[in-house]
C-alpha positions in Angstrom: -41.2 5.3 -52.9 -39.8 2.2 -54.5 -36.2 2.0 -55.9 -37.6 1.9 -59.4 -39.5 5.2 -58.9 -36.3 6.7 -57.4 -34.0 5.7 -60.2 -36.4 6.7 -63.0 -35.9 10.2 -61.8 -32.5 10.0 -63.4 -33.7 8.8 -66.9 -32.8 12.2 -68.6 -29.4 12.6 -66.8 -26.2 12.0 -68.7 -24.6 10.4 -65.7 -23.9 6.8 -64.5 -27.3 7.0 -62.6 -29.0 7.9 -65.8 -27.3 5.1 -67.6 -28.4 2.7 -64.7 -32.0 4.0 -65.1 -32.1 3.3 -68.7 -30.8 -0.2 -68.2 -33.5 -0.8 -65.6 -36.2 0.6 -67.7 -35.5 -2.0 -70.4 -35.1 -4.9 -67.9 -38.5 -6.7 -68.1 -37.7 -8.7 -65.0 -36.7 -5.7 -62.7 -38.7 -5.9 -59.5 -40.4 -2.5 -59.8 -42.1 -2.6 -56.4 -38.9 -3.5 -54.4 -37.8 -1.4 -51.5 -35.5 -3.7 -49.7 -31.8 -2.9 -49.9 -30.8 -6.5 -49.6 -33.2 -7.7 -52.3 -32.0 -5.0 -54.6 -28.4 -6.0 -54.1 -29.3 -9.7 -54.7 -31.1 -8.9 -57.8 -28.2 -6.8 -59.3 -25.6 -9.3 -58.4 -27.6 -12.3 -59.8 -28.6 -10.5 -63.0 -25.6 -8.4 -64.0 -21.8 -9.1 -64.2 -20.5 -5.7 -65.4 -18.4 -4.3 -62.6 -19.1 -0.6 -63.4 -22.8 -1.2 -63.5 -22.7 -3.0 -60.1 -20.7 -0.2 -58.5 -23.3 2.3 -59.9 -26.2 0.1 -58.6 -24.5 0.0 -55.1 -24.1 3.7 -55.1 -27.7 4.3 -56.2 -29.1 1.8 -53.6 -27.1 3.7 -50.9 -28.5 7.0 -52.0 -31.9 5.5 -52.1 -31.6 4.0 -48.7 -30.3 7.1 -47.0 -33.0 9.3 -48.5 -36.1 7.1 -48.6 -35.7 4.2 -46.1 
């Protein structure tokens, strides 16, 4: 399972993960086939500057890594 598939499960949630999923969904450059924790972190830190979004992305990547890596 890719990170994109994982995060899309949260699209209907009214939570920070749901908000992150919505941002990723409209990000035309998001690497939808990525599974590497390192590459995901690099992408988020290169693309986004919002601290709360980066915190949420870090949390989501950790959950993804624990459950699907």
